[in-house]
C-alpha positions as CSV (number, residue, x, y, z in Angstrom):
1,M,44.2,21.7,-17.1
2,S,41.0,21.8,-15.0
3,L,40.1,23.9,-11.8
4,P,39.5,22.1,-9.1
5,D,34.9,21.9,-9.0
6,P,34.7,23.9,-5.8
7,E,31.8,22.2,-4.8
8,S,34.3,18.5,-4.3
9,P,35.0,17.2,-1.4
10,L,38.1,18.0,1.0
11,S,39.9,16.0,2.7
12,P,40.9,18.0,6.5
13,G,45.1,18.0,4.7
14,E,43.9,20.0,1.3
15,A,42.1,22.3,3.5
16,E,45.1,22.7,5.9
17,A,47.1,23.1,2.8
18,L,45.4,26.5,0.8
19,V,44.6,27.7,3.8
20,A,48.5,27.8,4.9
21,Q,49.0,29.4,1.3
22,A,46.3,31.7,1.8
23,V,48.1,32.9,5.7
24,D,51.7,33.4,3.6
25,A,50.6,35.2,0.6
26,G,47.8,37.7,3.5
27,R,45.2,36.7,0.7
28,L,43.1,33.7,-0.7
29,E,41.4,33.8,-4.2
30,R,38.6,32.6,-5.8
31,G,38.8,29.2,-6.4
32,P,40.5,28.4,-3.1
33,G,38.3,30.2,-0.6
34,E,34.9,28.5,-2.9
35,R,36.0,25.4,-2.0
36,L,36.8,26.0,1.1
37,G,33.7,27.6,1.8
38,A,31.6,25.1,0.0
39,N,33.1,23.2,2.8
40,L,32.4,24.4,6.0
41,R,29.4,22.6,7.5
42,V,32.6,19.6,7.4
43,E,34.2,20.1,11.0
44,A,37.7,19.1,10.0
45,V,37.9,21.5,7.2
46,R,35.7,24.1,9.5
47,E,38.8,24.2,12.2
48,A,41.7,24.2,10.3
49,V,39.6,27.6,7.4
50,L,39.7,29.2,11.6
51,Q,42.6,28.3,13.1
52,G,44.3,29.6,9.9
53,A,42.8,33.1,10.3
54,H,42.2,33.6,14.4
55,A,46.9,33.0,13.5
56,S,46.4,35.6,10.6
57,K,44.4,37.7,12.8
58,L,47.4,37.2,16.4
59,A,50.4,38.1,13.4
60,A,49.0,41.7,12.9
61,K,46.1,42.8,15.7
62,G,47.5,41.1,18.5
63,D,44.8,39.8,22.0
64,I,43.0,43.3,21.1
65,V,39.7,42.5,20.2
66,T,38.1,46.3,20.3
67,V,34.8,47.9,20.4
68,S,33.1,51.6,20.6
69,R,30.8,52.3,23.3
70,N,28.1,54.5,20.7
71,I,24.6,55.9,20.4
72,F,22.1,54.9,17.9
73,I,20.3,57.0,16.5
74,P,17.6,56.0,13.4
75,L,17.2,59.8,12.0
76,T,14.0,58.2,10.2
77,N,12.4,55.0,9.6
78,L,11.0,55.8,5.8
79,C,13.2,54.2,3.0
80,R,12.0,53.6,-0.9
81,D,13.5,50.1,-1.3
82,R,11.5,47.7,0.4
83,C,14.0,45.0,1.7
84,T,12.0,41.1,2.4
85,Y,14.4,41.2,5.3
86,C,14.1,43.6,7.5
87,T,12.3,45.4,9.6
88,F,13.8,49.1,9.8
89,A,11.6,50.5,7.4
90,K,8.2,51.9,7.7
91,P,5.6,53.5,5.6
92,P,4.5,57.3,6.3
93,D,0.9,56.0,8.0
94,S,2.4,53.7,10.4
95,P,2.1,54.6,14.1
96,E,6.0,53.1,14.2
97,A,7.0,56.4,11.2
98,K,9.8,57.8,12.9
99,T,11.4,61.3,11.6
100,Y,14.2,62.9,14.3
101,E,13.7,66.8,15.3
102,V,17.2,67.8,15.6
103,D,16.2,69.0,19.7
104,E,15.9,65.5,19.8
105,V,19.1,64.4,18.2
106,A,20.6,66.6,20.8
107,E,18.7,64.7,23.4
108,V,20.1,61.8,22.5
109,V,24.5,63.1,22.9
110,R,23.7,65.0,25.7
111,G,22.5,61.0,27.8
112,G,25.6,59.1,24.7
113,V,28.0,62.0,26.7
114,L,27.1,61.3,29.7
115,T,27.6,57.8,30.0
116,G,31.2,57.6,28.0
117,C,29.8,57.7,24.9
118,I,32.0,58.5,21.7
119,E,30.5,57.7,18.5
120,A,26.6,58.5,17.2
121,L,25.5,55.9,14.5
122,M,23.5,58.3,12.3
123,C,21.8,54.7,10.2
124,L,18.4,56.0,8.1
125,G,16.6,54.5,5.3
126,D,17.2,55.5,1.3
127,K,15.9,58.8,0.1
128,P,12.3,58.5,1.5
129,E,11.8,61.8,-0.1
130,V,11.4,60.6,-3.3
131,A,9.0,58.3,-2.3
132,Y,6.4,59.8,0.2
133,R,5.6,63.1,-0.5
134,S,4.5,63.8,3.4
135,Q,7.7,63.3,3.5
136,R,8.8,65.9,1.2
137,E,7.0,68.5,3.2
138,W,8.4,67.1,6.7
139,L,11.5,68.8,5.2
140,A,10.1,71.5,3.8
141,A,8.0,72.9,6.6
142,R,11.7,73.2,8.5
143,G,14.0,74.1,5.2
144,Y,15.6,71.3,4.1
145,Q,15.5,70.4,1.1
146,S,16.9,66.3,0.9
147,T,16.7,64.1,3.5
148,T,20.9,65.7,3.7
149,D,20.3,68.5,4.3
150,H,18.3,66.8,7.8
151,L,21.5,64.6,7.9
152,V,24.2,67.1,7.8
153,E,22.9,69.3,10.4
154,A,21.7,66.6,12.8
155,C,25.9,65.1,11.9
156,Q,26.7,69.2,13.0
157,V,24.6,68.7,16.1
158,A,26.5,65.3,17.4
159,V,29.6,66.9,17.4
160,E,28.7,70.0,18.8
161,G,27.7,68.4,21.5
162,G,30.3,66.4,22.1
163,M,29.7,63.0,20.6
164,L,32.1,62.2,16.6
165,P,29.8,60.6,14.1
166,H,29.7,58.0,11.7
167,T,26.8,58.1,8.9
168,N,25.1,54.9,7.0
169,A,22.0,56.5,4.5
170,G,23.0,54.2,2.2
171,I,23.4,55.6,-0.9
172,L,25.1,59.1,-1.6
173,D,26.6,60.9,-4.3
174,E,29.7,62.5,-4.3
175,E,28.7,66.1,-3.7
176,E,26.8,64.4,-0.3
177,L,29.4,62.5,0.8
178,A,31.7,65.7,0.6
179,R,29.2,67.9,2.0
180,L,28.8,65.2,5.6
181,R,32.2,64.7,5.4
182,P,34.2,67.5,7.4
183,Y,30.9,66.3,10.1
184,N,31.9,62.7,10.3
185,A,34.9,60.6,12.1
186,S,34.0,57.8,9.4
187,M,31.2,56.4,7.0
188,G,29.3,53.9,5.9
189,L,28.2,51.3,3.9
190,M,27.0,47.5,3.8
191,L,28.4,46.1,0.2
192,E,25.6,42.9,1.2
193,T,26.4,41.4,-1.9
194,T,28.2,42.0,-5.6
195,S,24.6,39.5,-6.3
196,P,22.4,41.2,-9.0
197,R,20.4,37.8,-8.7
198,M,18.7,39.5,-5.0
199,R,17.4,41.6,-7.1
200,D,15.2,39.9,-10.4
201,K,12.3,39.1,-9.1
202,G,10.9,36.8,-6.2
203,M,14.0,38.1,-4.6
204,P,14.8,40.4,-1.5
205,H,16.6,44.1,-2.8
206,M,13.6,43.1,-5.9
207,H,11.8,46.3,-5.1
208,C,14.8,47.9,-4.0
209,P,16.8,50.4,-6.6
210,D,19.5,50.7,-4.3
211,K,20.4,47.7,-3.5
212,D,22.0,47.7,-7.1
213,P,25.7,45.7,-6.5
214,Q,27.2,48.3,-9.0
215,V,25.8,51.3,-7.7
216,R,26.9,50.2,-4.0
217,I,30.2,49.6,-5.5
218,R,30.1,53.3,-7.1
219,M,29.2,54.7,-3.8
220,H,32.8,52.9,-1.7
221,E,34.8,54.4,-4.5
222,H,33.4,57.7,-4.6
223,A,34.4,57.3,-0.9
224,G,37.7,55.8,-1.6
225,E,37.7,59.4,-3.6
226,Q,37.1,61.3,-1.1
227,K,39.5,59.3,1.1
228,I,36.3,59.0,3.7
229,P,37.5,55.7,6.3
230,F,35.0,53.6,5.3
231,T,32.9,50.9,6.6
232,T,32.0,47.9,3.9
233,G,29.8,44.8,4.9
234,M,28.7,41.5,3.8
235,L,25.3,39.6,4.6
236,L,25.0,36.2,5.7
237,G,22.0,34.3,4.0
238,I,19.1,36.1,2.2
239,G,19.9,33.6,-0.8
240,E,23.5,34.1,-2.3
241,N,26.0,30.6,-2.7
242,V,29.3,30.5,-1.9
243,G,30.5,32.0,-5.7
244,E,28.5,35.2,-5.0
245,R,30.2,35.6,-0.9
246,V,33.9,35.2,-1.9
247,D,33.0,37.5,-4.7
248,T,31.3,40.0,-2.5
249,L,34.4,39.5,-0.3
250,L,37.0,39.6,-3.3
251,V,35.4,43.4,-4.3
252,M,36.5,44.4,-0.6
253,R,39.8,43.8,-1.1
254,D,39.6,45.0,-4.5
255,L,38.8,48.3,-3.3
256,Q,40.7,49.0,-0.5
257,D,43.5,47.9,-2.7
258,R,42.4,50.5,-5.2
259,Y,41.8,53.1,-2.5
260,G,43.1,52.1,1.2
261,H,39.7,53.5,3.2
262,I,38.1,50.6,4.0
263,Q,38.7,50.6,7.8
264,E,36.4,47.4,8.3
265,A,34.3,44.9,6.5
266,I,30.8,44.3,8.7
267,I,30.2,40.0,8.4
268,Q,26.4,39.8,8.9
269,P,24.3,36.9,9.4
270,F,20.9,37.2,8.7
271,H,18.4,37.1,11.1
272,P,14.7,35.7,10.1
273,K,11.6,38.4,11.9
274,P,8.4,37.9,12.1
275,G,6.1,40.0,9.6
276,T,8.7,40.3,6.5
277,P,8.3,37.9,3.9
278,M,11.2,36.0,4.5
279,R,10.4,34.9,8.7
280,A,9.8,31.5,7.3
281,A,13.9,31.8,5.8
282,S,16.2,29.2,7.8
283,P,19.2,31.3,9.0
284,L,22.9,29.7,8.6
285,R,24.5,27.8,11.9
286,D,26.7,29.9,14.0
287,E,29.6,27.3,12.6
288,E,29.2,28.6,9.4
289,V,28.9,32.0,10.3
290,A,32.1,31.6,12.5
291,G,33.4,29.7,8.6
292,W,32.2,33.0,6.2
293,V,33.5,35.2,9.1
294,A,36.8,33.5,9.3
295,L,37.7,33.7,5.8
296,A,36.8,36.8,5.1
297,R,40.2,37.1,7.6
298,L,42.1,35.1,5.4
299,C,40.5,36.6,1.9
300,L,40.7,40.6,2.9
301,G,44.1,39.9,5.3
302,P,46.1,40.5,8.4
303,D,45.8,44.2,8.5
304,M,41.6,44.4,7.9
305,N,39.7,44.7,10.8
306,I,37.1,42.1,10.4
307,Q,33.5,42.6,13.1
308,A,30.7,40.2,13.8
309,P,28.3,42.3,16.1
310,P,28.2,40.5,18.8
311,N,24.3,40.5,19.1
312,L,22.9,38.7,16.3
313,A,25.7,35.9,16.5
314,P,24.1,34.7,19.7
315,L,19.4,34.3,18.6
316,S,20.1,30.7,17.7
317,G,20.4,30.2,22.0
318,H,23.4,28.9,21.9
319,D,26.0,29.2,24.4
320,G,29.3,29.4,23.6
321,V,28.9,31.2,19.8
322,L,30.7,35.0,20.9
323,E,34.0,32.3,22.1
324,L,33.6,30.4,19.2
325,L,33.5,33.8,17.3
326,L,37.3,34.9,18.8
327,R,37.9,32.6,18.0
328,S,37.4,32.6,14.3
329,G,39.9,36.0,13.5
330,L,37.4,39.0,14.1
331,N,39.2,41.8,15.8
332,D,36.1,44.1,16.5
333,W,32.6,43.8,18.1
334,G,31.8,46.7,16.5
335,G,29.1,49.2,18.6
336,V,27.1,48.2,21.4
337,S,25.4,51.6,23.0
338,P,24.3,51.2,26.9
339,V,21.9,53.9,26.3
340,T,19.5,53.3,22.8
341,V,19.1,49.5,21.5
342,D,19.6,48.2,17.2
343,F,17.3,49.5,16.0
344,I,18.0,48.1,12.8
345,N,17.6,44.2,14.9
346,P,15.6,45.3,18.0
347,E,15.0,42.2,19.1
348,A,18.2,41.5,18.9
349,P,20.3,43.7,22.4
350,W,23.3,43.9,23.1
351,P,25.5,42.3,25.4
352,A,25.9,44.3,28.3
353,L,29.8,46.1,28.0
354,R,31.8,44.6,30.8
355,E,29.7,40.8,30.4
356,L,31.7,41.4,27.0
357,R,34.7,42.2,28.0
358,R,34.7,39.1,30.6
359,R,34.2,37.1,27.8
360,T,37.0,38.7,25.8
361,E,39.4,37.7,28.8
362,A,38.0,35.1,29.4
363,A,38.9,33.5,25.7
364,G,42.4,34.9,26.0
365,Q,42.3,38.2,24.5
366,R,41.9,42.4,25.2
367,L,39.1,44.6,25.2
368,L,39.7,47.8,24.4
369,E,37.7,51.1,22.7
370,R,37.6,52.5,19.9
371,L,36.4,56.3,18.8
372,P,34.4,55.3,14.9
373,V,37.7,55.8,13.1
374,Y,40.6,52.7,14.3
375,P,43.7,53.0,15.9
376,E,45.2,52.9,12.7
377,T,43.4,55.8,11.1
378,V,43.3,58.0,13.5
379,Q,46.9,59.6,13.5
380,Q,46.6,59.7,8.8
381,E,45.8,63.4,8.5
382,R,45.1,62.8,5.3
383,F,41.6,60.9,5.9
384,F,40.1,63.9,8.1
385,D,38.4,67.0,6.9
386,P,40.8,69.5,9.0
387,H,37.4,70.6,10.2
388,M,37.4,66.9,12.2
389,W,41.0,67.0,12.1
390,E,41.7,69.2,15.1
391,K,38.3,67.6,17.3
392,L,40.4,63.7,16.9
393,P,43.1,64.6,20.3
394,R,40.1,65.0,22.3
395,Y,38.7,61.4,22.1
396,A,42.3,59.4,21.0
397,N,45.0,59.0,23.3
398,D,48.4,58.2,21.4
399,A,48.4,55.0,21.3
400,G,44.8,55.9,18.8
401,Y,41.9,54.2,21.3
402,A,39.2,55.8,23.3
403,R,40.9,59.0,24.8
404,S,39.3,57.6,28.1
405,S,38.9,55.9,31.2
406,K,36.3,53.8,30.1
407,N,39.1,51.3,29.2
408,D,39.8,50.6,32.6
409,N,38.3,47.8,33.8
410,S,37.4,49.1,37.0
411,Q,35.1,51.2,34.3
412,S,33.5,48.6,32.2
413,G,29.9,47.6,34.4
414,E,28.2,50.1,32.2
415,E,25.0,47.5,30.9
416,A,24.1,47.8,27.3
417,A,21.3,49.1,26.2
């Protein structure tokens, strides 16, 4: 029997049946996923997907939505990759090029501690010393042989200063992951897409050796072998098609099935930025983004933590986007900082934590603060180096959430940066 054409129209009844099967099974398979994804612009189909995903989330996560109060440390914004949608990466001769000294890291950490932050997000470009001699000289002048040497010391400084690092440093090999594990509560790498087309001539990752999907999958596997709590994610709207999006979600699921270390999946929409080759590209509609958040919930199952960044959703200016996302099956807003901006998306300010709490509660859910690792992972010793494991009780309460009065409604009024 031939399978239905993924592009064929779906009636509301057919969509509801496919969603119900996915909710009952705890996972959505490729064929139904592609059919639902191809029909997300049909309101009745999209509504069936949203309702099913929300029901799946409520069954496993209850009414809790989490957020991590963090600081964002862009250790270096030099990068050997040249993604056509990125404004983070700068060449060495740019006046905006910046690599943090260790004492600058310590200063930002002090500010984070004073505002109740726990997570120190270390985000940086991929191996800039490979591309730039000036960066090799900068590192050598400070006794480093590589950016990873610098990163390890920065993470040590953050831990000593009273915070828990989460590192997103691009591609790291097995040895680099092992060196960073004692000083990180969690680590991550956006899978972005499994589509090799994105590296073809004229595509967004053409000049990006570190965006080879197989290279990124391999790093996920290395992290799984070392039992590192790991963040992955999908980038929506850079030229991939429905089938490629579903494939990306299924690869994430396979990694989790094999290693059990994927602690969250971020579903992040692309937004065009002035000054980039993709500045004229059309972003996905808010409703379609919410639909893919919901399909991620159905594909990855009720136990996965699904995150949608709250500062990226409302750039369209439409009211009610956060409320729409809260109906899509997400259970996490990601990192929100009262101290630093989102250096990857500086045009998109984080909402104030007080406002995020108000809108989450108005939608019938509860906002709780977490560590860089989720409550279900915090209590599993196998996921942590002994150096990190002994520090976690200082930050986590008995339920695994952030040990802080900031979880009280009376303490949630800080403005985000």
